[in-house]
C-alpha positions in Angstrom: -0.1 -1.0 -16.2 0.7 1.0 -19.3 4.1 1.8 -17.7 5.2 -1.8 -17.8 4.3 -2.3 -21.4 5.9 1.1 -22.3 9.1 0.1 -20.5 9.3 -3.1 -22.7 8.6 -1.1 -25.8 11.3 1.5 -25.0 13.8 -1.2 -24.4 12.9 -2.9 -27.8 13.4 0.5 -29.6 16.7 1.1 -27.9 18.0 -2.4 -28.9 16.6 -2.0 -32.5 18.7 1.2 -33.0 21.9 -0.8 -32.2 21.1 -3.9 -34.3 20.9 -4.7 -38.0 20.0 -8.4 -38.0 17.1 -8.3 -35.5 16.0 -4.7 -35.8 12.7 -5.8 -37.5 11.5 -8.2 -34.8 12.5 -5.6 -32.1 10.5 -2.9 -33.8 7.6 -5.3 -34.0 7.9 -6.1 -30.3 7.9 -2.3 -29.5 4.7 -1.8 -31.4 3.1 -4.9 -30.0 3.8 -3.9 -26.4 2.3 -0.5 -26.9 -0.9 -2.0 -28.5 -1.1 -4.4 -25.6 -0.6 -1.6 -23.1 -3.6 0.3 -24.6 -5.7 -2.8 -24.4 -4.7 -3.3 -20.8 -5.7 0.2 -20.0 -9.1 -0.2 -21.6 -9.7 -3.5 -19.7 -8.7 -1.8 -16.4 -11.4 0.9 -17.1 -13.9 -1.8 -17.9 -13.1 -3.5 -14.5 -14.1 -0.3 -12.7 -17.6 -0.6 -14.2 -18.0 -4.3 -14.3 -15.6 -6.2 -12.1 -13.5 -8.9 -13.7 -13.7 -12.3 -12.1 -10.8 -14.2 -13.7 -13.0 -16.7 -15.6 -12.4 -16.1 -19.3 -15.8 -17.4 -20.3 -17.5 -14.6 -18.3 -14.9 -11.8 -18.7 -14.2 -12.1 -22.5 -17.5 -10.6 -23.6 -16.4 -7.3 -21.9 -13.2 -6.9 -24.0 -13.5 -9.1 -27.1 -14.7 -6.1 -29.1 -11.5 -4.3 -28.2 -9.1 -6.8 -29.7 -9.3 -5.2 -33.2 -6.4 -2.8 -32.7 -4.1 -5.7 -31.7 -5.2 -7.8 -34.6 -4.8 -4.9 -37.1 -1.3 -4.3 -35.8 -0.3 -7.9 -36.1 -1.8 -8.1 -39.6 0.0 -5.0 -40.8 3.4 -5.4 -39.0 3.8 -9.0 -37.9 5.9 -11.7 -39.5 4.1 -13.3 -42.5 2.6 -16.3 -40.8 1.4 -14.2 -37.9 0.1 -11.4 -40.2 -1.9 -13.9 -42.2 -3.5 -15.4 -39.1 -4.3 -12.0 -37.6 -6.0 -11.0 -40.8 -8.2 -14.1 -40.8 -9.1 -13.6 -37.2 -9.9 -10.0 -37.6 -12.7 -11.0 -39.9 -14.1 -13.8 -37.7 -17.5 -13.6 -35.9 -17.4 -13.2 -32.1 -18.5 -16.9 -31.5 -15.5 -18.3 -33.4 -13.2 -15.8 -31.8 -14.3 -16.7 -28.3 -13.9 -20.4 -29.2 -10.3 -19.9 -30.3 -9.4 -17.9 -27.1 -11.1 -20.5 -24.9 -9.2 -23.4 -26.6 -5.9 -21.7 -25.9 -7.0 -20.7 -22.3 -7.9 -24.3 -21.4 -4.7 -25.8 -22.8 -6.4 -27.6 -25.6 -4.2 -25.6 -28.1 -0.6 -24.6 -27.2 1.3 -21.5 -28.2 3.3 -23.2 -30.9 -0.1 -23.7 -32.7 -1.7 -20.5 -31.6 0.8 -17.8 -30.6 -1.7 -15.1 -31.4 -4.2 -16.0 -28.7 -1.4 -15.6 -26.1 -0.7 -12.1 -27.3 -4.3 -11.2 -27.3 -4.9 -12.4 -23.8 -1.8 -11.1 -22.1 -3.2 -7.6 -21.4 -6.2 -9.2 -19.7 -4.1 -11.5 -17.5 -1.6 -8.7 -16.6 -4.6 -6.7 -15.5 -5.8 -9.6 -13.4 -2.3 -9.9 -11.9 -2.3 -6.2 -11.0 -5.7 -6.6 -9.3 -4.7 -9.8 -7.5 -7.5 -11.8 -9.3 -6.2 -15.3 -10.0 -7.3 -16.5 -13.5 -9.3 -19.8 -13.7 -6.8 -21.8 -15.8 -5.2 -25.2 -15.5 -1.9 -25.4 -13.6 0.9 -27.9 -13.8 4.3 -28.3 -12.2 6.9 -25.9 -13.6 4.4 -23.4 -14.7 3.5 -19.9 -13.4 2.0 -20.3 -9.9 -0.3 -17.4 -10.5 -1.8 -18.0 -13.9 -0.5 -21.4 -15.1 1.4 -19.8 -18.0 4.4 -21.4 -19.5 8.0 -20.0 -19.0 9.2 -18.3 -22.1 12.4 -16.8 -20.7 14.6 -17.1 -17.7 16.6 -14.5 -15.8 19.7 -15.0 -13.6 20.0 -12.4 -10.8 22.7 -12.3 -8.2 21.7 -14.0 -5.0 21.7 -12.0 -1.8 23.3 -8.6 -1.7 25.9 -9.2 -4.3 24.1 -7.0 -6.8 25.1 -6.7 -10.4 28.6 -7.7 -9.5 27.7 -11.2 -8.5 28.8 -14.3 -10.4 26.3 -15.9 -12.8 27.1 -19.4 -11.4 25.9 -18.2 -8.0 22.9 -16.4 -9.3 19.3 -17.5 -8.7 17.2 -18.5 -11.7 13.8 -17.0 -12.2 11.4 -18.0 -14.9 9.3 -15.4 -16.7 5.7 -16.1 -17.5 4.6 -15.6 -21.1 1.0 -14.8 -20.0 1.0 -12.6 -16.9 4.5 -11.3 -17.0 5.3 -12.5 -13.5 8.4 -14.4 -12.3 8.9 -17.4 -10.1 12.1 -19.2 -8.9 13.1 -22.6 -10.1 16.5 -24.3 -9.3 18.9 -24.6 -12.2 19.1 -28.4 -11.8 15.5 -29.0 -12.8 13.7 -29.0 -16.1 10.7 -26.7 -16.1 8.9 -28.9 -18.6 9.4 -32.5 -17.5 11.0 -32.0 -14.0 14.2 -33.9 -14.9 16.8 -33.4 -12.1 19.7 -35.5 -13.4 22.5 -32.9 -13.9 24.0 -35.0 -16.7 20.8 -34.5 -18.7 20.5 -30.8 -18.2 23.2 -29.2 -20.3 23.5 -25.4 -20.9 25.0 -23.8 -24.0 26.5 -20.4 -24.6 27.8 -18.4 -27.5 30.7 -16.0 -27.6 28.5 -13.6 -29.5 26.0 -13.4 -26.7 27.9 -13.9 -23.4 24.8 -13.1 -21.2 22.6 -15.7 -22.8 22.3 -19.4 -22.1 20.3 -22.2 -23.7 19.2 -24.3 -20.7 18.2 -27.6 -22.2 16.9 -31.0 -21.2 18.1 -34.1 -22.9 15.1 -36.1 -21.4 12.3 -34.1 -23.1 14.4 -32.2 -25.7 13.0 -28.9 -24.6 14.8 -25.7 -23.5 14.4 -22.3 -22.0 16.7 -19.4 -22.7 18.0 -17.3 -19.8 19.5 -13.9 -19.6 22.2 -13.1 -17.1 21.2 -9.8 -15.4 24.4 -9.9 -13.3 26.2 -8.7 -16.5 23.6 -6.0 -17.4 20.8 -5.2 -15.0 19.2 -2.9 -17.6 18.1 -5.9 -19.7 14.4 -6.8 -20.0 14.7 -10.5 -20.5 11.6 -11.1 -22.8 12.8 -8.2 -25.0 16.6 -8.8 -24.9 15.8 -12.4 -25.9 15.2 -11.2 -29.5 18.9 -10.1 -29.8 20.0 -13.7 -29.6 17.6 -15.4 -32.1 20.6 -17.1 -33.7 20.9 -19.2 -30.6 17.3 -20.4 -31.1 18.2 -21.4 -34.6 21.2 -23.4 -33.3 19.0 -25.1 -30.7 16.5 -26.1 -33.3 19.2 -27.6 -35.5 20.3 -29.6 -32.5 16.7 -31.0 -32.1 15.6 -28.9 -29.1 12.2 -27.2 -28.9 11.6 -24.1 -26.9 9.1 -24.7 -24.0 7.2 -21.5 -25.0 7.9 -19.3 -28.0 9.3 -15.9 -27.4 8.2 -12.6 -28.9 9.4 -13.7 -32.3 6.7 -16.4 -32.2 7.0 -20.1 -33.1 9.0 -19.2 -36.2 11.8 -21.6 -35.5 10.7 -25.2 -35.6 12.9 -28.3 -35.0 13.9 -30.4 -38.0 11.5 -33.2 -38.9 
C-alpha cells in the first residue's frame, strides 16, 4: 500500500525538478501522497486488530483520530484555500468531523465544495480496495464500479499487444478513480458524467505545449475529463502528470467547461460566472 503512494510521490518530485511553473503543486502532491501512504499503513494495521467492514459510519471511529497528520500537512503546505480549511478542521470536535466526512461519503457534498474530505478518505478506500472490501457508497453510471468514486483523470493505453508504440487514436480509454485509485474502461464516445453519445457533442482539445494531454469535453453537460496518452510515455502516472498541464484546465474554464472531479490541485479553477 505504501509503495503505491510512494510511487506517486516519487513521480511528483521528478516532475517538479524539471518544472518552474508547476513545481509548487507537484511538491505539494509528493508530500500529500506520502502523508496518505502513512495513514493507509496505519489503517491496514488497525484492520488486523478490528476488521474493516466498508461502512464509513462504523469504520471511521477507528481512524478518525489519525487524520491529524494529513490535516497538518494540508494546513502548512497546501494552497491558501485548502490550508485555511484544513486548519479549521484540525480544530473541530470528532462529531463535527465525522459529519463532514459522512456528508461527502453519501454524496450530499461534492468534491468541488469539499476536496479535503476526498483526500482524507482516500487512504481508507485504497486499503478497502486492497482487501477486496467494497465500500458502502452510492453508485451511478459513469462512476467507479468498485467504490462509486468520480473520474478525475483518464489514461489512453495501446489496445492489444501494440505496447507503447501504438497510436493514441486506437488506444483504449481508462478512467481513474479519485477515491480508490482504481481504473475502469469507458469508450471515448461517451461522456462519463451525463452519458451523452453523440460524437458531435463530444469534442476533444489538445495543446502543442502538452502533446500527450487531451481535454475530453461534453457540450451537453459542459463537463470534461482530462486524459494522458501513455502510448507516448508509459512512465507517466496520470493523476500526477496531470499537474504539468494545469494551463489546459485554465483554458477549459475560460471556455465554460467544468472538470468532472478536481485533480490534485483541487477545485482551484472555477468556470466563469
